[in-house]
N, C-alpha and C positions, 0 to 999 in steps of 0.2 A: 273088924272092920275093912270091906274090902276097896279097893281105891279105884274110881272111875276111868275106865278109859277114856285118853281124851287125843284128840286129829293132834296126828303128826302133819306139818305140813312142809313139803320138799320144796323149796325154795327155787332153787335152780330150774324147777320142772312146772312151778306156778307159772300161767298165763298172764293173772291177773284180771283174768275175767268178769271176777264177783260173784259166780254161782251160788258157791257154798254161801257167800256174806250172806244172800238172799235166801239161801235154804236153812240159815240154822236160827232156828225160832225164838231161842234165846239173846240172838242179837251179839253173841259173843268171838264173833270176828268180825273182819274188817279189811279193808286194802290199805297196803303203806308204800309209799313212794320211796324206790332205793337207787340212789340215779335215774338213770329217764325209764326204769320198768315199775311196775307194780306188782305187788306178791300177799297175798292173803294172812293176815297172824291172825291169833289166837290172844285175843287184848283180856278175856277176862276167864283164864282158866280155872283159877279155884268157883267159879259160877257156873262153869260149864258141865253140863249134867251127863255129858258120854252119849247123848243120842245119836249120834254120827250122822245125822241129817245132811250134813257136810258130805261124806264121802262121797255117794252114787253121783250129787249136783255135779260134781270135778269133772269135767271130759276130758281132763287129760290125767288122770287118776295119780295129782299132786299130792293126795290125802292119804295118809292111813291111817 
């Protein structure tokens, strides 16, 4: 069985714009507040099917 690719978020690079959250068809991403900043977070990694729709949605390329 092959493992599904999951998005990896570069937290320091993420601006917290929320475009990846909006692009995720399964709603597996959310924005988390850390201090005075927001960043994307994969909250349901087991449910994520690895479609990577979030990848092109990120304007700062914080998702790989």
